[in-house]
N, C-alpha and C positions, 0 to 999 in steps of 0.2 A: 504494500500500500504506500501511497505518497500523500503528503499534506499539501494542500493548496495555500494560497496567500491569505485566505480567510480563516485558516485553522481547521478546516473540515478535512475529513479523510476521504481520499479517492482510492478505491481499490483497483488494482491492475490485475487482470486475469491472464495467466500465462499457461501455455500448453506445450507439451513435448510429445512427438509422435514419430514412431518408426514407420514411414509411409510405404516403403518398399515399392517405389516407382510413383513419382508425382503425376505423370501424364494421365493415367486412367482415373485419378482421384482429385483432379483440380476442382470439380464442382463441390465435393465434400469439404475441401480445405477452404474454399471461398465462403461456404456456408458457415463454417466454424468461426471464421474471422468476422464475418458480417453480422452474425447473431450474438456472439458471446465473448470472444477472446480479443485481447489487446496485443499480445505477443504470442507467436507460434513458432516453435523450433522443430524442424523436420530433419530426420536422418534417413539414409538410404533412399535419397530422392532419385538417383539414376538419371539426372537431367542432362548430362554429357557436356553442355556448354552454357555460358552465361547468357546467350541470346535465345535460349530455348523458349518457345512460345508458352509452354506450360507455366513458366514463372509469372508472366503477366496475367495469364488466365486465372491463376489461383489467388491473385492479390486484388482485394477490393480497392477502389480508386484512392482512398485516403491512406493507404498503407504503402510502405516501402519494403524492399527486401535486400538482404545480404546473402550471397551464395558462394559456395566453394565446391569445385569439382574434384573428385579423386584423380589426381594427375596421372597416376600409373594405370588407372582403369576407369576411364570416363563413363563407361556404360553402367558402372555399379558404384556404390557408395554415394557420396555427395551430401552436402549440408546446406540448408536454407533457413534463414531466420527472417520472419516477416514481422514488422513492427509498425505501429501507428506513430506518426511524428508528433512531437509535443515539446513545449518549453517547460523548464522546471520552475522558474520564477520564485526561487528561494534564495535568500541572501547568504550564500555559502561562505562569503568572506567575513561574515560577522559571527565570531565564535560564541557570542552570548545568545544567538538566535536559536530557540529550541528546535525549530524545524530544520535548521542547518545541521544541528547536532544529530537529530534522528536520521537525516539523509546520509550523513557521514557514517553512521553506524551501519546503515543498510549497505553502503558501498563496501565497507570493511568486511561485512559478513560474506559478501560474494566475491571478494578479492578484486574489487573494481577501483579504478583510479580516475579522478577528474583531471583532465589535461589542461583546463583553462584556469589560470590563476591571476587574472587581471580583469579590469572593468569591461563589461560588454554592453553597458547601457549608457545612453547620453547623460543621464542624471547620476551615474555612478552605480556600482554594484555588479557582482558577477552573477547574472541571472540565467545566462545561456551556457550550458555545460557540454563538454565533450568527454564522455566516459568510456574507458576501454578496460580490458582485463589487465591485472597486475602481472608482474613477473617479466619474463623475457619478451622484449618487443618484437613484433613481426614487422615486415616492411611497411604494411599499412599503418600500424601504430606509430612507427617512426615519423611517417608523414603527418599523422594526426598530432603527435607531440610537438611538431614545429608550427602548428597553426596558432593564430592569435585571437580568433573569435569564432562564434558559431556560424557566421556567414562564410568563413573559410571552409568550415566543415560541410556546409550545404553545397558549396561549389565543388568540393572534393567528391561528394557523392554523385553529383550530376556528371562530372567529367570522368571519374575513374570507375565508379561502380554502377553507372547507368541507373541510378535510383531516381524516380520521378519526384520532383519537389511538390509538396502538398500545396494546394491553392490557399491563398490568404483571403482576408476580407476584401481586398482590392485586386484579386485575380493573381495570375502568374506574373511575378515581377520581371522575369527574364524575357517576356514577349513584348512586342510593340503593337500598339493599337493602330491599325491601319485605317480606321474610320475617322480618326480625329481630324477635324477641320476640313474634311472632304466635302465635295458637292453632294447635295441630297435632293430628293424629290418626294412627292407624296400624292396620294389620291385626292386629297383636299386639305385645307388649312382652316382651323377654327379661328374666328374673329372674336377676340376677347374684349373688343371695344377699346380697352385701354392699350391693347397690343395684339399682334398676330402671333399665334403659336406655330411658327414655321418649323419644318423638319430639320433645318440647320441647327436649331437649338439642341437637338439630341446628340450632336457630335461636336459641340463647342468646348468640351472639357469642363463645363460648369456642372457640379453635382447638386445644384439647388433643385429642390423638388416640392417647394411649397405651392399650394393651389394658386395663389395670386401672384407668385413671383415672376410669372411669364418666362420661365427658364426651361419649360418642357415643350415637346411637340404634342399637339392635339390635332387629330383629324376632325373634320366636320361631318363625316359619314355616319349615317344611322345604322342600326342593326341590319345585317344581311347585305350591306353595301361593301364596296371594295376594302376600305380601311387598311391601307398599307403605307409604309414609308420605305425608301430605298436610298442606299448610300453607294456612291461611285468610289470604289477603293483605289482608282487611278492606275491600277495594274492588276494582273490576274494572280489569284492566290488560291491555294488549297486551305480552306478555313478550318481551324481547329475548333474554336468556340466563339460564341457571341455572348455578351454580357449586357443585360438591360436593367436600368434603374427605374423602379416604379415611383409613382407620385405618393404624396402623403395622405391621399384620400382616393376612394374608388379604385382600388387596385384591380378590380374585376375586368377592367378594360385591357389588362394584359393576360388574363386567364388563358392558358393553353395556347399561347402565341406560337405562330409558325415562323420559321426562318428558312429561307431558300436562297439560292444563288442563280445568277443568269449572266449571259454574255450580251444580251440586248439592252440598249439604253431604254429606260422606262418612258422617256419622252416620246419615243417612236413606237414602243410596244409595251403598254402598261401591263404590269403583272396581273395574272389571273390565277386563282387557286387551282392547283393541279396541273398547271402548264409550265412551271419552272422547276428546276432541280431542287429537291427537297432535302435540306440539311437535317431538319428534325422538328419536332413539336414539343414544347414544354409540357411535362407530364402532369402538372397540377395547377392549382389556383395560385395566382400571384398574391404576394403579401405587401402590406403597406411599407413604403420607404425601405425597400430592400433590393439588393442586386439579385438577379435571376440569371443563372448560367445555363446555356444550352450547348452541348457538344454536337459537333457536326459529323455527318456520315463521312468517314475518311476515304471512301472509295469514289467520291465525286471528282470530276475533272476540275482544273483551275478555272475560276470565273472572275469577272471584274466587278459585278454588282451584287450586293447583298440586300435581301428583301426581308422586312419584318411585317407580318400581316396577322390580323385577327382571324380566327376560324369563322366560318360562316355562321356559327351559333353564337358568336360574340355579341355584346350589348351595343356595339358601335362606339364612336368617339375614341378610337385607338389613341392611347397616351403613353409616350415613352419620354422619360426625363433625361436619360443619357443612354447611348448605344455605343458599346465598344466591341471591336472585332479583332480577333487575334489569329494570325495564320499559323499553320503547322510548321514545325522545324524540320520537315522531311520533304523529299522530292516527290514521293508517290506513296499512296496508301496501299499499294498492291502487295507490299511486303508484310506478311502476317506478323512477323516479329516486332513490327512497329506499332501494333494496335493492341488495345485492351478490349475486353468484352464485358459489358455490364448488364446485370439482370434488371429488367424493367418491372414496374409495379403498377397496380391499380390503386389510386390514391383516395378512393371513396368507399367506405367512411375512413378506413385506415390503410396504410400501405400493405398491400397484399402481393406477394411475389409469384404465386402459382398462377401466372397468367400466360396466355399465348396470343399472338397476333393471327387472327383467322382471316381467310379469304384472300391472302396475298401469296400463297405458296406457289413457287415456280418449280420446285423439285422436292420429292420426298423419298427418303430411304431409311435404312437402319444403320446405326453406327455404334460401336462398342463403348465409346466414351464421348464426352463433350468435346475433348480436344480433336478427335477425328472429325466431328461435325464442323468445328471451327475451321479446320484446315480445308475441308471441302468447300465451305462458304467462301473462304479467301481465294481459292482457285477460281471460283465462279464469279467473284466480285465484279469484274468488269462487265459481265453480261446479265446476271440474273440473281445476285444475292446481295441484299442490303442489310439483312438481319436474319436471325435464325430462331427456331423453336427446338428445344431439346427436352426429351423425357427420359430420365435415367432408368426408370422402371422397365420400359419397353425398348429403349434404344432408338426411339423415334427421332429422326433428324429431318426437320423441314427448313428449306431455304426460302426466305421471303424476298420478293422483289417489289420495291416501292420507290423507284427513283423520283417519282413525281408526287409522292405522298400516300397516305392511307386515311381511312375514316377512324376516328376515335372509337366508334361503336364496334370496330373490329377487334379491339383489345378486350379479351374476355377472360374471366376467372374460370379455371378448369378444376375438375375434381381430383386430378392426380397431383399430389403435392410435390412430385419430383419433376414436374414440367416447368420450364422456364422460357421466357422470351428474352433474348440477348441482342443488344445493339453494339456495334463496334465504334470505337473512337480512338483518337490519339491519347497517349498517356497524359 
């Protein structure tokens, strides 16, 4: 357990499992981490190499992994530790701090050493730690020992260990917002009498979202009307994700928003639902004054224009206070090792994961494992696979094709608890 800054106790759940081949068991590992564990150590993974797709498949989005292949026999042995990233926020430099004392005792009990012994916060204090095992240093620990801050550690993970950095409140800091200050257009513009709510206000870098601040985009379209805005990214990109900030009132105007990409200038060819390439649809209802992130289908070609649109069931008056667009750091999404696969859910009344996307199946077969189904989908990605359904109980593997979208009514809860609908994205 660890103590937070309020003095409360947060329990950390840790698991150890001799998996005897990670590949056929990625779904079970993903489930353990997603439902209950904070740290999971796996032995006998037999994963052969650090870029094996089973590593990213087994890892939920907010987790990172460390792995080691048995060098003299890559097909056997192997070790993987999957952890959720977090900050300590305990003043370990203060010997009189009771929580620092407790944490030091925990480190001592497990032969752990904190490698950071200087201030890591602008106001002083050692709040971000780099903790490794004690005793003889490995080559990795020697590099860690030479670091001066937790930021150095994050860069080390990204560069050396290929660990995905967890998103923060303001997105992935290493990426560049390609929508900022770019030209925009919209289906209509709301006249607020004191000002016009132009679409350009959604890409001006101003995070103001007050109702009367006139810093958001509002369409003037009613329900069932077009209700879209579009940004010209000025170059072609493979989009990783879009991030939308909601207003401080009536967030339902962003419920289940759709994001798409296109090569046609909307001034000559206005976007029509189902006629442009479909990045994805937000899976739930928008919240007041919050950022909403939507990952994009990694198998789409590069495009210049990004579209945000209300679904046809929306209430009208699409409202977006800020739109940020981040491209992927890869050349192509066709390489399966560069993608992760995330279980989708039904969000009413609570998140339910035993769902499938019905009515969009392009190919159906049987596969022994989720990994086999993922590989099949990746091979077919350029033609007919944008997501997949997999049922562990029967081995059912369905490849779904929806380059131009799907109906939300096609997402259905099924009776088989081993069935999942998975969408690909970049890490």
